[in-house]
Legacy VTK file of the C-alpha trace (Angstrom):
# vtk DataFile Version 3.0
C-alpha trace
ASCII
DATASET POLYDATA
POINTS 571 float
16.000 -10.911 18.235
15.891 -8.087 20.844
12.590 -6.148 21.209
10.632 -8.481 18.697
7.115 -8.757 20.341
6.126 -12.231 19.635
1.902 -12.449 18.675
-0.474 -14.887 20.036
-2.832 -16.619 17.802
-5.886 -14.353 17.196
-9.047 -15.165 17.680
-11.639 -14.898 14.945
-13.432 -17.950 14.195
-12.519 -18.730 10.723
-11.984 -21.400 8.416
-8.404 -21.356 6.716
-6.546 -21.512 3.771
-2.675 -21.042 5.223
0.277 -19.692 3.910
3.104 -21.140 5.935
6.619 -19.134 6.438
9.120 -21.476 7.179
12.774 -19.706 7.392
16.684 -20.707 7.776
17.880 -18.272 10.318
21.597 -18.185 9.428
20.658 -17.873 5.863
18.359 -15.594 3.916
16.123 -18.298 2.362
12.561 -18.497 3.153
9.739 -20.640 2.052
6.325 -19.590 1.471
4.130 -22.740 1.488
-0.056 -21.998 0.730
-2.196 -24.785 1.726
-5.577 -25.386 3.618
-5.625 -25.217 7.265
-8.527 -24.924 9.677
-8.705 -24.327 13.539
-10.764 -22.659 16.181
-11.717 -18.681 16.689
-14.078 -17.443 18.423
-16.362 -15.634 15.805
-17.622 -16.853 12.514
-16.109 -19.234 10.600
-15.301 -18.194 7.045
-12.186 -19.145 4.544
-9.540 -16.782 4.512
-5.950 -16.824 3.110
-3.486 -16.889 6.177
0.258 -16.853 6.442
2.122 -19.487 8.648
-1.355 -19.854 10.098
-1.664 -16.705 11.595
-3.084 -13.511 10.118
-1.306 -11.153 10.056
1.190 -13.003 8.643
5.024 -13.069 10.065
7.209 -9.793 10.047
10.496 -10.657 7.919
13.903 -9.301 8.785
16.718 -8.669 7.039
19.902 -6.053 7.083
20.048 -3.154 4.500
21.342 -4.485 1.053
20.767 -8.409 1.709
19.468 -10.699 -0.747
16.472 -13.044 0.459
15.258 -15.896 -1.425
11.525 -16.965 -0.941
10.361 -20.443 -2.365
6.668 -19.774 -2.917
4.839 -23.093 -2.861
1.068 -22.649 -3.613
-0.963 -25.522 -2.442
-4.412 -23.670 -1.873
-7.275 -23.279 -4.068
-6.530 -19.690 -6.146
-4.399 -18.252 -8.220
-1.543 -16.316 -6.176
1.541 -14.159 -6.507
3.327 -12.122 -3.711
4.891 -8.542 -4.277
7.709 -6.948 -2.273
6.415 -3.891 -1.629
8.946 -0.893 -1.375
11.708 -3.141 -2.385
13.218 -1.723 -5.731
14.366 -5.031 -6.743
17.445 -3.217 -9.247
17.387 -4.923 -12.248
15.108 -7.981 -11.304
11.614 -6.634 -12.156
10.654 -10.698 -12.402
10.511 -11.092 -8.376
8.351 -7.944 -8.262
4.525 -9.620 -8.237
1.900 -7.973 -10.084
-0.216 -10.833 -11.429
0.080 -10.410 -15.408
2.479 -7.359 -15.117
6.026 -8.835 -14.081
4.587 -12.593 -13.802
1.651 -14.803 -14.498
-0.063 -16.237 -11.283
1.510 -19.118 -9.236
-1.234 -21.730 -9.687
-2.631 -24.478 -7.693
-0.064 -27.165 -7.019
2.845 -24.893 -8.345
6.251 -23.354 -7.148
8.246 -19.929 -7.946
11.183 -18.928 -6.438
11.451 -14.796 -5.720
14.845 -13.410 -5.368
14.557 -10.034 -3.403
16.976 -7.363 -3.695
16.910 -4.945 -1.111
19.407 -1.907 -2.076
18.927 1.755 -0.037
15.622 0.399 2.163
15.951 0.926 5.587
13.132 0.720 8.123
9.916 -0.359 7.768
8.409 -1.574 4.652
5.943 -5.070 3.428
4.674 -7.928 1.378
1.838 -8.748 0.474
-0.203 -10.707 -1.947
-1.167 -9.003 -5.803
-3.087 -11.144 -6.866
-7.388 -10.774 -6.801
-7.930 -9.429 -3.863
-5.817 -12.100 -1.699
-3.975 -9.104 0.068
-6.831 -8.801 2.452
-4.903 -11.467 4.801
-2.037 -12.394 2.796
0.508 -9.485 4.113
3.401 -8.931 6.729
5.954 -6.649 7.479
9.408 -6.448 6.585
11.750 -4.653 9.053
15.121 -4.020 7.448
17.770 -2.758 10.166
21.039 -0.584 9.036
23.920 -2.419 7.709
25.846 -4.230 10.537
28.387 -1.459 12.385
26.058 1.702 11.593
23.191 2.902 13.570
19.490 4.324 13.336
19.324 7.875 12.666
17.746 8.434 16.003
18.539 6.756 19.740
17.856 3.165 19.719
14.611 2.662 21.257
13.833 -0.238 24.039
11.475 -2.280 21.745
10.039 -2.526 18.559
6.767 -3.302 17.552
5.180 -4.046 14.393
1.527 -2.461 14.102
-0.260 -3.728 10.971
-3.777 -1.958 10.404
-5.797 -4.068 8.218
-9.660 -4.569 7.160
-11.913 -7.800 7.669
-15.346 -8.957 5.802
-17.409 -11.482 7.614
-17.671 -13.492 4.464
-14.754 -14.743 2.310
-12.876 -12.204 0.294
-13.270 -14.001 -2.998
-17.233 -13.650 -2.586
-16.904 -10.213 -1.763
-14.841 -9.482 -5.006
-17.113 -11.652 -7.252
-20.033 -9.412 -5.808
-18.658 -6.224 -6.286
-17.232 -6.798 -10.063
-20.778 -8.248 -10.707
-22.958 -5.240 -9.320
-21.018 -2.474 -11.348
-21.082 -0.264 -8.345
-19.304 0.119 -4.907
-18.139 -2.940 -3.011
-19.479 -4.088 0.338
-18.078 -2.333 3.336
-16.038 -4.387 5.373
-17.151 -5.146 8.960
-14.431 -4.203 10.646
-10.963 -2.518 10.546
-7.901 -4.328 12.763
-5.029 -3.600 14.514
-2.544 -7.030 14.501
-5.424 -9.227 13.189
-8.119 -7.980 16.095
-11.375 -5.361 15.765
-10.410 -4.799 19.127
-12.921 -4.169 22.628
-15.798 -2.886 20.567
-16.594 -6.429 19.039
-17.497 -9.180 20.981
-16.020 -11.506 19.371
-12.233 -9.697 19.525
-12.643 -8.445 23.180
-10.657 -11.187 24.471
-8.160 -11.382 21.816
-7.416 -7.316 21.635
-3.672 -6.844 20.671
-2.152 -5.809 23.918
1.307 -4.076 24.354
3.019 -4.085 27.836
5.750 -0.933 28.056
7.451 0.395 30.788
7.768 3.721 32.030
9.973 6.069 30.731
10.990 4.050 28.204
10.995 4.784 24.388
9.276 2.289 21.969
9.498 2.275 17.973
6.125 1.189 16.164
6.308 -0.106 12.868
3.347 0.956 11.520
1.777 -0.206 7.785
-1.588 0.381 6.633
-2.792 -3.077 5.178
-6.248 -2.235 4.614
-8.058 -2.618 1.488
-9.727 0.732 0.556
-9.458 2.985 3.448
-7.099 5.879 4.812
-6.739 6.012 8.119
-5.958 8.143 10.981
-4.650 6.435 14.217
-3.403 7.839 17.392
-2.744 6.607 20.861
-4.745 8.007 23.839
-2.589 10.809 25.664
0.654 9.957 24.043
2.331 11.712 20.961
3.377 9.911 18.142
7.220 10.949 16.451
7.384 9.608 12.995
11.013 8.987 12.202
10.908 6.821 8.900
8.210 6.977 6.069
8.438 4.158 3.230
11.753 2.303 4.388
13.337 6.006 4.340
14.320 8.339 7.142
12.777 11.706 8.229
13.194 14.418 10.002
11.308 13.931 13.055
7.904 14.962 13.346
5.803 15.106 16.550
1.943 14.421 16.133
-1.191 13.708 18.315
-2.281 11.470 15.362
-0.941 10.394 11.985
-2.842 9.566 8.598
-1.448 6.546 6.955
-2.413 5.601 3.526
-2.830 1.916 1.841
0.162 0.757 0.627
2.377 3.265 3.469
4.295 2.754 6.138
5.662 4.477 9.161
7.935 4.281 11.732
6.825 6.401 14.902
8.679 6.781 18.363
6.199 7.174 21.898
7.532 7.431 25.147
6.107 5.728 27.953
5.862 9.183 29.593
2.045 9.087 31.210
0.776 7.749 34.677
0.442 3.675 34.707
-2.786 2.850 33.266
-4.317 1.233 30.191
-4.525 3.312 27.009
-6.065 2.849 24.021
-4.721 2.695 20.863
-7.250 3.405 17.966
-7.639 3.686 14.235
-10.749 4.411 11.807
-11.348 5.831 8.211
-10.575 9.179 6.669
-12.502 9.321 3.424
-14.374 12.640 2.345
-16.130 11.657 -1.159
-19.436 12.222 -1.998
-21.689 9.517 -2.103
-18.729 6.549 -1.133
-19.854 3.832 1.204
-16.865 3.108 3.814
-16.457 1.222 7.296
-17.100 3.821 9.608
-16.123 1.541 12.486
-13.266 2.328 15.018
-10.369 -0.745 15.745
-8.863 -0.566 19.157
-5.698 -2.120 20.726
-4.358 -1.800 24.250
-1.231 0.284 25.324
-0.741 -1.225 29.062
1.842 -0.280 31.590
4.006 -2.695 33.649
3.434 -2.913 37.090
0.532 -2.590 40.290
-2.129 -0.198 39.345
-5.480 0.755 39.852
-7.050 0.744 36.303
-9.365 3.673 35.399
-12.679 2.668 33.651
-13.985 3.032 31.100
-10.653 3.590 29.019
-10.700 7.015 26.842
-10.240 6.315 23.033
-7.792 8.835 21.550
-8.299 12.068 19.233
-8.994 10.960 15.648
-9.824 13.571 13.239
-13.487 13.508 11.654
-13.771 10.930 8.849
-13.849 13.848 6.234
-11.423 15.936 7.483
-8.996 16.798 4.955
-6.929 19.468 6.559
-6.114 17.308 9.214
-4.881 14.667 6.383
-3.109 16.923 3.960
-1.488 19.162 7.074
0.116 15.682 8.521
1.708 14.577 5.280
2.462 18.079 3.845
4.783 18.403 6.560
7.107 15.055 6.445
10.796 16.115 5.388
13.220 13.565 4.116
16.384 13.184 6.879
18.649 14.691 3.995
21.816 13.971 6.524
25.475 13.052 6.131
24.903 9.743 6.717
21.417 9.409 4.689
21.634 11.765 1.789
19.151 11.980 -0.610
19.620 12.763 -4.440
16.154 14.860 -5.529
16.588 15.209 -9.510
17.020 19.053 -10.037
17.071 19.097 -13.858
14.146 17.304 -15.551
14.162 15.679 -18.971
11.118 14.193 -18.813
7.896 15.473 -17.824
4.559 13.690 -17.406
1.329 14.905 -16.422
-1.633 12.380 -15.332
-5.007 12.807 -14.193
-6.711 10.217 -11.982
-10.396 9.966 -11.934
-13.576 8.157 -11.053
-15.240 7.220 -14.608
-18.562 5.917 -15.392
-19.596 3.210 -18.166
-23.063 2.271 -19.822
-24.610 -0.686 -17.785
-24.997 -3.900 -19.777
-28.921 -4.595 -20.391
-28.844 -8.258 -19.667
-31.634 -8.714 -22.582
-34.071 -6.202 -21.248
-34.531 -2.437 -20.780
-33.637 -2.565 -17.193
-30.363 -1.827 -16.283
-28.536 -3.886 -13.297
-25.644 -2.154 -12.473
-25.221 -0.512 -8.914
-23.562 2.772 -9.758
-25.349 6.201 -10.219
-27.944 6.479 -12.238
-27.901 2.596 -13.065
-24.203 3.213 -14.690
-21.179 1.258 -13.891
-17.921 2.708 -12.265
-14.711 2.674 -13.725
-11.261 4.609 -13.043
-8.620 5.239 -15.091
-5.217 7.466 -15.425
-5.495 9.859 -18.426
-8.833 8.626 -19.526
-7.620 5.161 -20.144
-8.633 2.380 -17.600
-6.489 -0.269 -17.388
-7.119 -3.623 -19.259
-5.095 -5.971 -17.512
-4.183 -8.486 -20.222
-3.671 -12.510 -20.124
0.312 -12.508 -20.916
2.156 -10.813 -18.555
3.471 -7.348 -19.942
7.470 -8.022 -18.680
8.113 -11.659 -20.548
6.231 -9.771 -23.777
8.751 -6.832 -23.271
11.391 -9.374 -22.618
10.910 -11.342 -25.600
9.319 -9.300 -28.264
6.109 -10.746 -28.209
3.567 -8.435 -30.186
0.162 -7.514 -29.326
-0.020 -7.928 -25.521
0.186 -3.819 -24.554
0.582 -0.940 -26.944
3.145 2.180 -25.811
0.374 4.960 -26.180
0.254 6.058 -22.624
-0.840 9.648 -23.228
2.657 12.201 -21.649
-0.330 14.762 -20.763
-4.117 14.774 -20.463
-6.128 13.970 -23.360
-8.584 16.410 -22.406
-8.083 19.868 -20.610
-10.491 21.110 -18.318
-11.185 22.158 -15.025
-10.338 19.389 -13.498
-11.358 20.498 -10.215
-14.881 22.183 -10.682
-17.903 21.230 -9.180
-19.875 20.661 -12.239
-18.530 18.782 -15.162
-19.598 17.879 -18.409
-21.085 14.128 -18.374
-19.101 12.935 -21.468
-15.683 13.212 -19.646
-17.082 10.534 -17.441
-16.719 7.692 -20.147
-12.926 6.396 -20.177
-11.615 4.769 -22.965
-9.992 0.801 -22.097
-6.373 0.003 -23.400
-3.546 -1.906 -22.021
-0.941 1.307 -22.713
2.512 1.563 -20.878
4.584 4.382 -20.808
8.475 3.781 -22.282
11.160 5.700 -20.285
14.657 5.978 -21.418
17.212 4.548 -19.289
18.499 7.042 -16.717
16.235 9.936 -17.551
14.901 12.420 -14.821
11.314 12.237 -14.730
8.969 14.583 -13.324
5.337 13.382 -13.071
2.418 15.308 -11.764
-0.720 13.271 -10.629
-3.309 15.515 -10.951
-7.059 14.442 -8.962
-10.541 15.449 -10.589
-13.770 15.753 -9.308
-15.307 13.355 -12.436
-17.962 11.455 -10.763
-16.572 12.434 -7.316
-13.433 13.968 -5.775
-11.491 11.616 -3.878
-7.774 10.936 -2.219
-5.793 8.281 -4.397
-2.568 6.730 -2.743
-0.620 5.958 -5.764
2.408 3.425 -5.446
5.023 2.904 -7.807
6.966 -0.054 -8.022
10.833 -0.441 -8.972
11.566 2.779 -7.139
11.342 5.174 -4.488
10.473 8.813 -5.290
10.672 12.565 -3.876
7.508 14.093 -3.187
8.495 17.764 -4.199
5.425 19.553 -4.495
1.439 19.306 -3.830
-1.765 21.285 -3.289
-5.294 21.314 -3.946
-7.253 22.463 -6.574
-5.663 22.428 -10.616
-2.162 22.264 -10.817
-0.803 25.250 -12.198
2.617 24.458 -14.559
4.042 28.155 -14.104
3.276 29.054 -10.340
3.493 26.085 -8.623
7.217 24.774 -9.439
8.220 27.702 -8.011
7.217 26.788 -4.864
8.776 22.957 -4.877
10.817 21.123 -2.079
14.322 20.467 -3.804
15.831 20.451 -0.396
14.496 17.558 1.922
11.615 16.251 0.259
9.729 13.244 1.681
11.021 10.076 -0.057
8.506 7.633 -0.397
6.842 5.010 -2.640
3.178 5.705 -2.087
1.971 8.948 -1.783
-1.634 10.305 -1.410
-3.180 12.568 -4.085
-5.446 14.829 -2.331
-9.192 14.786 -3.154
-9.259 17.667 -5.957
-5.470 18.392 -5.701
-2.276 17.277 -7.054
0.931 15.916 -6.510
4.469 16.051 -8.089
7.275 13.427 -7.572
10.417 12.962 -9.213
12.840 10.030 -9.721
15.473 9.089 -12.111
14.851 6.102 -14.020
17.748 3.920 -13.154
16.031 0.420 -12.624
15.049 -1.395 -16.058
12.010 -2.881 -15.986
8.473 -3.395 -16.394
6.975 -1.479 -13.191
3.505 -0.788 -12.593
1.975 2.037 -10.776
-1.468 2.209 -9.305
-4.034 3.413 -6.678
-3.423 1.522 -3.605
-7.327 1.790 -2.761
-8.173 -2.029 -4.096
-11.779 -1.258 -5.448
-9.973 1.796 -7.692
-7.560 -0.742 -8.944
-10.171 -2.827 -9.832
-11.806 -0.111 -11.491
-8.571 0.179 -13.814
-6.897 3.105 -11.929
-3.309 2.221 -12.996
-0.393 2.166 -15.747
2.784 0.418 -16.648
6.416 2.116 -17.094
8.556 0.483 -19.266
12.561 1.363 -18.182
14.573 0.124 -21.261
18.073 -1.106 -20.519
21.202 1.088 -20.393
24.248 0.560 -22.563
26.544 -0.965 -19.984
26.007 -4.496 -18.758
25.292 -3.249 -15.337
22.384 -1.422 -16.508
20.273 -4.058 -18.189
17.749 -6.565 -16.475
19.221 -9.652 -15.438
17.895 -12.903 -17.229
14.373 -14.181 -16.371
14.878 -17.278 -13.593
14.031 -20.633 -15.067
10.937 -21.424 -12.853
9.084 -18.568 -14.398
5.104 -19.333 -13.940
3.514 -20.294 -16.953
0.536 -18.362 -18.269
LINES 1 572
571 0 1 2 3 4 5 6 7 8 9 10 11 12 13 14 15 16 17 18 19 20 21 22 23 24 25 26 27 28 29 30 31 32 33 34 35 36 37 38 39 40 41 42 43 44 45 46 47 48 49 50 51 52 53 54 55 56 57 58 59 60 61 62 63 64 65 66 67 68 69 70 71 72 73 74 75 76 77 78 79 80 81 82 83 84 85 86 87 88 89 90 91 92 93 94 95 96 97 98 99 100 101 102 103 104 105 106 107 108 109 110 111 112 113 114 115 116 117 118 119 120 121 122 123 124 125 126 127 128 129 130 131 132 133 134 135 136 137 138 139 140 141 142 143 144 145 146 147 148 149 150 151 152 153 154 155 156 157 158 159 160 161 162 163 164 165 166 167 168 169 170 171 172 173 174 175 176 177 178 179 180 181 182 183 184 185 186 187 188 189 190 191 192 193 194 195 196 197 198 199 200 201 202 203 204 205 206 207 208 209 210 211 212 213 214 215 216 217 218 219 220 221 222 223 224 225 226 227 228 229 230 231 232 233 234 235 236 237 238 239 240 241 242 243 244 245 246 247 248 249 250 251 252 253 254 255 256 257 258 259 260 261 262 263 264 265 266 267 268 269 270 271 272 273 274 275 276 277 278 279 280 281 282 283 284 285 286 287 288 289 290 291 292 293 294 295 296 297 298 299 300 301 302 303 304 305 306 307 308 309 310 311 312 313 314 315 316 317 318 319 320 321 322 323 324 325 326 327 328 329 330 331 332 333 334 335 336 337 338 339 340 341 342 343 344 345 346 347 348 349 350 351 352 353 354 355 356 357 358 359 360 361 362 363 364 365 366 367 368 369 370 371 372 373 374 375 376 377 378 379 380 381 382 383 384 385 386 387 388 389 390 391 392 393 394 395 396 397 398 399 400 401 402 403 404 405 406 407 408 409 410 411 412 413 414 415 416 417 418 419 420 421 422 423 424 425 426 427 428 429 430 431 432 433 434 435 436 437 438 439 440 441 442 443 444 445 446 447 448 449 450 451 452 453 454 455 456 457 458 459 460 461 462 463 464 465 466 467 468 469 470 471 472 473 474 475 476 477 478 479 480 481 482 483 484 485 486 487 488 489 490 491 492 493 494 495 496 497 498 499 500 501 502 503 504 505 506 507 508 509 510 511 512 513 514 515 516 517 518 519 520 521 522 523 524 525 526 527 528 529 530 531 532 533 534 535 536 537 538 539 540 541 542 543 544 545 546 547 548 549 550 551 552 553 554 555 556 557 558 559 560 561 562 563 564 565 566 567 568 569 570
C-alpha cells in the first residue's frame, strides 16, 4: 500500500511466544495463530507474546464501513482474548473481546472466529489482547481509510507511518503481574518505554535497532500515533518540528498545531508534520506524564530518529525535543482541552442536546486491609501495610468466572447484579486535601448499569483525592462519545453545564479524567449489548476500576443484538 513503512524485525533478545497474522489480500479474512517461537535479539532473553513474530504486531488496513473476519487460534500457553479498540461493533458485542465480559477466554489449543464490523470509524484505531496483562506485547494498529471515492479531511500526505508507543519489562509480564497482585502494592516499574518496539539510543541493547524514519525535505507526513503503554500517559514530540493533530480515536478533528502532544493509554492521535527543517537527524521522543503523590513510575525517555534524505553533515550529539516535566498537569490538560471535532458537512457529528439519562460516577483509588497470613505482621505493600484497590462509585469490580454477555443473553442468574449506582453513594468534597479514612474502603461486586435502548446519556466522571489524586483514561467499549465538558476540582451541576461545548466537542472512545477533576461525556445508547467501561491504566483496571453497561434491545429487529456465533469459547 502506498505510503506504508515496512518495519524490520526489532532487536531485543527474547524467547518468544508468537502470534502469527496471515491475511488474504483480496478478502477481509485474517488468521491469528498463537504459538511458541524464538529468535535472536540483542538484549537479555525473556518470554513474551508477539504477533507475526514481531513486536508490535502488524498493522491492519481497511476501508470505512467494511467487515473483517479474524480467526484466532490460541496455540500458546495462556488464555487469550483480542479486543478491537475503537470499533463500535454495531449489535455485535460477541466479538468485542474483554475477558469474562463478552466472552470466556480462548483457551490454549482452541479457536474463535471474530467478526469485526466497522461503521463510522475513520482514521487510526487499534487492536490488543484483553486478558490479564497480555496486551503489553499483543497489540497493533488498525488504519481505517475513507470509503473508496471519498478523501481525507486534509491534503493527502506523502506517506503514513504508525508510531506505536509501548512499555517493556525485562522479565515476563506474566511474572510482573503475579508479583504485583501478590504484593498488594504498586507494580514494578517498567524498564523502558518504546517507539515501534525499541527503547532507543539511550539503551545500549537497543541503539542499533532504534526505529528510524527517513523523510524528504518539503514533504508532509502523517504519523498514526497510539499509546499502547500499560500504565503511563505520555508526552511525545519531534525536535524542532511541530505536530498538527487532525484526528483522534478514529474521528477527524479541527487542525491543532503544538510542539508536543499528550496521549493516554488507549488513545490514538493522527498528526501531520512537515519536513521543513535543515537536513539532519532529529530525535522523536516520549516520556511519562504522572502527578500522583508517592506513585512509582518509569522516568526514562524513549527515542526514535527522524532522518532527512540526502548527503549532509550530521550534527552531534542529537538534541531531544522539549517535553513538559513529569507532573505538568497544565501542559497535559491544555493540549487535550483544545481538541475539537471537525464537525463539517462531509464529516458531521451528532451531539445529544437533550439528556434523558443522567449519571455521575466517582473514580477513586482505595485501600483494603491486608491479610495477616497467620501472623501479626501484615505483608501488603500499600500505604501503611494496606492493599491497594480502585473503584467506580465506591464499587470495586469483581470479574466473574462466566461471561456477562452470555449470562444476559441466556438469562442465567447469579453472574451479575444490576445495582450499579446512578450517583455516588457518598457525597463529600471529592478533591479535598484531607479526606476521612473510612471513605477509602470500597465495596465489592459485579454490578452493571442497565440502559434503555436509544436513551441519551450524560455521564460525569469525577476524580477523587482518596489515597491520591491521579489521571484516569477511561475507555468505553461499543461507543464513541462526545467530551462536552471538563474541569479541575468538583463538578458543579448548576454552573458547569452552562459552559459545555455542544457545537464541536471532541469525539473519542478514551478520555483522561484530569487529576482531581472531572469529565462530562454524552452519547446515544443505540448499540445494544454488553459494554465495559474501564480505566486504561492497567494497574487501575486490575484493582477494579471498571463497570459494565447493558444496553437493552430496541423494539425492531434491526435494533437487537445479533445471535451468538456457534464457536463462542466455553468457560
